[in-house]
N, C-alpha and C positions, 0 to 999 in steps of 0.2 A: 839445361834444356827445359824450356817452358812447355808443358803439354797443351796441345791445341787440336781441336777436332775440325776437320774439313769435310763438310757434308755435300758440297757442290763440286762438280767437275769444272775445269776451266771453261769449257764450252757453255755450261749452265750459267756460270757467272756472267759471261759475255752476253748470253741470251737475255738474262734479267735486265742487264744494263741497257741493251738495245731496245727492249720493249718499254722500259721506263722513258727513254728518250722519245720513242714513238708517241707515247701518250702525252708527254709534255709538249710535243710539237703539233700533234693532230687534235687532241681533245682539249688541251689547255688547262689552266688553273684559275680558279676564281679568287681574286684578291680583294676586289671592291674598293680598297683604299685608293684614293686619288693620288696620294704621295707615291704609293707603290707602283701604280700603273704609269704615272708620269716618269718615274725613274726607269722602269723597264723600257718605255718608249724611247727615252733618251739614248738608250744603249741598243737601239735597233730592233727591239722585239715588237711583234704585232700585238696590239691591245684593242679591246673594245670597251670604252669607258662606260657606255650605256649598260652593258651586261656585266661589267666588272671583271672581264676575262683577259687573260694574257696567254700567249703561246710562246714557248721558249725553244730556241734553236739548240741543236746539239753543240754548236760551237760555244755558245754562251755558257752552257752547263759545264763543259769541259774546262773552260777558262776559269770559271768561278770555283770549281773543285780544285784547280791548280793553285788558287790563292788562299785556300783554307789551310791553316797551319795544322800539322800533325801533332806537334808538341806544344801544349799550352800549360800555363801555370794557374792552378786554383789555389790562391794564397790564403793562408790563415791570418787572423788578426795578429797572432804570434807567428813569426816566420818558421818556427820549428814544426808547424803544421802544414807548411806549403806542400803541394802535390804537383807532380809533373806527369803528363800523359805521354810517357816515353815508350809505351808498348811493353815494358818489362815488368810492370807492377800492376797489381789489382787493388784498387782503393774502394772501400765499402762505406756506404752511407745508410742512414735510416730511411724508412719510407715516410712519405709526407702527406699532410693535409687531410688526415682523417676527420670525419665529422663528429665522431663519437669517441669517448674514452671508456674503457672497461676498467673499473676500479680494481686494482690488483689485490686488494684485501677481501672485498665483498663479492666481486664478480659482477656488480651492477653496471649496466651500460647507461651512459648519460651524455649530454652534450659536453663538448670540451670547454675548458676554462683556461685562463692565463696560467693558473697554478699548474695545470696539466702540461701546458706548453713548456713552462720553465723546468718542471720536474723531469720531463722526458729529454730536454736538451741537456740538463745537468747530468743525467744518467749516461747519455750518449757521449758526453765529454769524457767521462771517466772510464768508459768501456774501451779497452785498448784496440779492439778490432775495428771500431768505428773511426774512419779516417776523416770524414766530413759529415755535415748534418743538413738534412732537409727538415725544417720544422714539422713536427709530427702530427699536430692536431690543430684544428681551427678553434680559437677561443671565442665564445659567444658573449663574453662579459666585457668587450671593448666596443667602441663605436663601429657600427657596420660599414659605413662608407669609407672609413680609413683603416679597416681591420688589417689589411696586408702590411701596412706600415708599422702597426703595433706588433705584429708577428715578427717582422724584421728586428725591431728594437729588442724584444724579449729574447729572441734567439741570440743576438750578438751579446746581450748582457750576461748570458749564461754559458758562453763558450768562446774560446779563441780559435776554434777550428773554422775551416771554410764553411760558409752557409750557401746552400742552393735552395732557391725559393721561387715564388711566382710574383709578378707584378701584373695586375689585372686591368688597370684602366689608365689612359693617358694622363688623367688628372693626378694620379699617384706619382708620375715620373719626376717632376721637379723636386718633390720632397724626398723621394727615394734616392735620387742622385746626390742631393745635398747631404743626406745622412751618410751615404757611402763615402763621399769625399771627406767628411769629418772623420769617419772611422779610419780611412786609408791615409789621411794626412795630406789631402790635396788632390786636384784633378789629374795631374800627371802621374802621381803615385798610384792613384786608383787604376789608371790604365796600365801601369807597369806591373802592379801586384794586386789584382782585383780580389777582395776577400769575399766576393759574392758572385754567384752565377744565377741565371734566370731560366726557369722552365717555361717554354712557350709552345703550347699545343696547337697543331693544325686542327681543322674541322673536316673529318672524313665524311663523304668522299671528295677529295681534290679541292679543298677550300682553305683559305686563311681568314680568320676573324679580322675585320679591317682595323679595329682599334688595337688589337694585339700586334698586327703588322706594323702600324705606325709607331707604337712605343718601342718595338724591337729595333726599328731603324735607328732610333735615338740611342738605345742601349748598345747596338753594334758600334756606333760612332764614339761612344764613351769607353769602349774597350771591355765591356762586360761580356763574359762568355755566355753564349746562348745555347741551351739544350733545345733543339728543334724536335719536338716530340709528336710525331704522328701517332694517332691511336685508332687505327681502323679496327673494326669489330667484325670478326669472321662471320660471314653469313648475313650480316646486317648492313654495315657501311663499307664492306669489302666482300669480294668473292668468297665462296664457302670453302675454297681450298687453301691450304697453308701457303703454297707458292703465290697464289693470287693475292692473298692478304699481304704477303711480304712485298709484292710488286707495288701495291697501293702505298705501303709505307715508304718505299724507295722514292716513288714519284713525289710524294708530299715533302719528304726531306729535301730532295734536290731542288724543289721549287723554293724552299726556304733558303737554301745555300745561295741560289742565284740572287734572290732579293737582298739578302744581308751582305753578301760579298760585293754587290754593286754599290750598296750604300756605304760600305766601309771595307775596302779591299784589305784582306789579311785579318779580319776580325775573327776571334776564336769561336768556333762552333763545335757542338758535340751531337753525335747521332745516337739516340736511345733505340734499343732493339725491342720495342715494347708494344706491339699490337696485343689485343685481347680476343677472347672467344665469346660468342653469344651461346649460352646454353639454351637450346631451343625448347627444352622441356619446362624450365623454370622461368625463362625470359630474363635471366640474370647474366650480366657480364661476369666472366670468371678469369682468374689469374693463376690458377693452380693446375690447369689441365695439361696433358702431355704435349699439346700443340705449342705451349709457351717455350719449352726447351728447343723445339724445332725453329721457332721464330728467332730465338737467340743465336742458334748455330748458323742459320742461313744469313741473317742480317749482319751477324758478326763477320762473316766471310766477305760480305759486300762492303762493310766498313773498311776492311783491310784493302780491298780492291780500290776503294776511293781514297785511301790513305788519310782517313779522318779519325779523330778520337771517338771511341764508342762507349756507351753506357749500357751494360747488361742489365736485364730486368729479371730478378729472381729473389729467393728467400721470401717468397710470397705464398699466401694461402687464402683459400675461400672459407676455411674453417671459421667457426664463430667463437671458439674458445681455444686456449692452448691445449694441445693434446696430440693424439696419434695422427689425425689428418693434417693438422698444422705442421707437424714434424716432417712427414714424408713429402708433402707438397713443397715445403720450404727447401728441403734438401735437393729434390730433383730439379727444381727450377734454378736454384742457386748454383748447382754444379754445372749445368749446361751453360749458364751465363758466364761462369768463370772459364770454361773450356772453349768458349767462343772467341777468346782473345781480347775481350773487352778490357778497357782501361779502368772502368768504374763499374760498381755494382750496387743497385738499389733493390731492396731496401728492407731493413730490419724493423720489426716491432709493430706491424699493422696487420690485422686480420680482416676477414669478411670482405674480400676483394677491395682492400685499401680503404675501408670505411670505418674501422674501429681500432683505435690505438690501444695497445696492451703492453704495459711495462714488463709484465711477466713473460710475455712472448718475446719481448726485446732481449731479455737475458738468455732465453732458450735459443733464439736465432743467432745470438752472438756466438754461442758455442758451435752451431752449425757453420757460421761464417768462418770461424777459425779453421775448421776442418777443410772447408772449400778453399780457403786461402792457402792452406798448407799444400793441398794438391796442385793448385795453380802455380805455386813456386817451383814445382818440378824438382829435378835433380841435376847434379853435375857429375858426369861420368869421367873419372880420371884415375890415375894410379893411386892418388891419395884417397879417393873415396872407395875405390875397389878393394883397398887394403889387402892386396895379395901377400904382402910381407907378414901380416898377422895370420892369415890363413896358413901360410907356410910354417910360421912359428908355433901355432896351435897344433896343427897336424890332425890326423884322424881321431875322432872321439873326444876332443878337448873343447872346453867352453872358452868364452871370451870375456867373462865377467871381471877377471882380474887385471886386464890390460888397461894401462893409463889412457889409451886412445878411446876405450869404451866410455870411461868417465868424462873425458873431454867432449866426446860426441853428445853425451846426455846433457852436458852443460851448455852446449852451443846449438842445440835444436836439431840434432840428427833424428830424434824421435819426437813425435807429437804427444804432449800430455794434456788431457782435457782439464778444464776448470770445474765442470759440473757433472760430467758423465760419471757413472759409478762403475768402477773396475775391480772392486774387491770381491770377496767370495759370496756365493749364494746365501750361505747362512748369515753372514754379517749384514747383508742387505736387509734381511728381515729383523735381525736382532737390533739393528740401529734404527729401524722404522723409517728407512729412506723413502722419500717421496719427491719426485722430480719437480712437481709444481710448487711444493712448499720450499724446496731448496731455492728455486728461482725467486719466489717471493721474499725469502730471507736476503737474497742478494740485492733485490730492489731496496729493501730497508737499509742495507749497508750503504748503497750508493747515495741514497737520498739524505743519509745522515752526515755525509761528507760536507765540508765547507763549500760554499758557492765558489766555482772555479774562476780564475782570471777575471776579476771584475773590470768593468770599463773604467778608464781614468776618470776622475770626478768631473774634469772640465769637458770631456767628451760626452759623458752621461748627461750633463746639464744641457749641452748643445742639442743632443738628440731629443731630449724631452721638449725643448723649445720648438724644434722643428715639428714634432708630433702634435703639439698644441696648435700650431698654425695649420697643420694638415687637417686636424679634426674640424676646425672651423671652416676651412675652404671646401673640404669634401662634403660636409653637411650642407653647406649652401648650394653646392653643385647638385646634390641629390634631391634637394627640396623642390 
């Protein structure tokens, strides 16, 4: 039995869906992309090319939801890392695209470098609870116009797990697809087992960035899974209420479903449960407030209603350093995301509302993620797990330590054992000079001392570097 929280009644689910359809049909969505508007018009939708707007009928929304697959494969470069969104498992990833790195030894915050990207990917590869990887930090020591392609290369070079990332401009597309075809072993193999999925954000309220819309049409046709990520901000780019913000997210997600399913029926799409909140006192967007779990629970239930794969958003914090605030915010957001029924959960290792990558925090949040994942696994209630025969055998006043079933249960995961949490005595804690942050830093040292994992085959590495060299030249000319 997998635990799952239902926060909405059936009537509330239907009301949210009905109001989303009302907005799509009456208010419309701004696409601005000529390709997108022409495609929508071809399928009978009302469009205004001058204003860049389209109005979507309930029938087209329902049809496109019906062609969106529930189970998709997020393939690893190595098939042993393949993931399937079957609704029975929770897969956890790192958080991505922080601007800064917090040095895990000195605590200094600075702009990210390629070494930080490679180190964090390597650590994530070796951390067992991390199932796939969103490159965690933006490197500022590569050419800016083609940076995203360098990020793809260095991520694939340091792990054979699935990579989820961004592609930002149409001029990146031919090079990105060529790289992915080389990694996957050809165009058809890329479509069958995509080792890469893309994060594509809408622009709240009720807009798609036209260049992003165009490139995602091509990605959909190539079979690349698309994470359609609305990011409405409560009180700023969305209504100030939790339900109103969730409604904005639903409308923007559905507008992406329609566009991409019309472009490539059956293309794999993922719904992130990820609005944020504007702190009206500081003016900062925040990801660790109590509204975040509510977003996860409400939108997770709507994802079930739509029968689409869902990406929960948790294990996040607005804290600036690893510590108490980071721990409680990471736990409460991660737990709600897991109990929402999501298939995927982002993201470990980034502080400061997703601005600062911390390897120390990555290790700490991996421990939290193991606990969250254990709770999401739930329990099976059966005669075997109830162990009535052992209770009868032990009888009143007897313990269970000597039974072979107890030893077997300990070996097979009946009880959770932490990797870093301290469970010995009060006196030993101080005798040993235990320090959670230093323990995490020592684990980072251990992970980074391991050999680089699963290197790219030499011929693949050479081909990717050739593509990168061509991309650097073409993107620099385009930016000039």
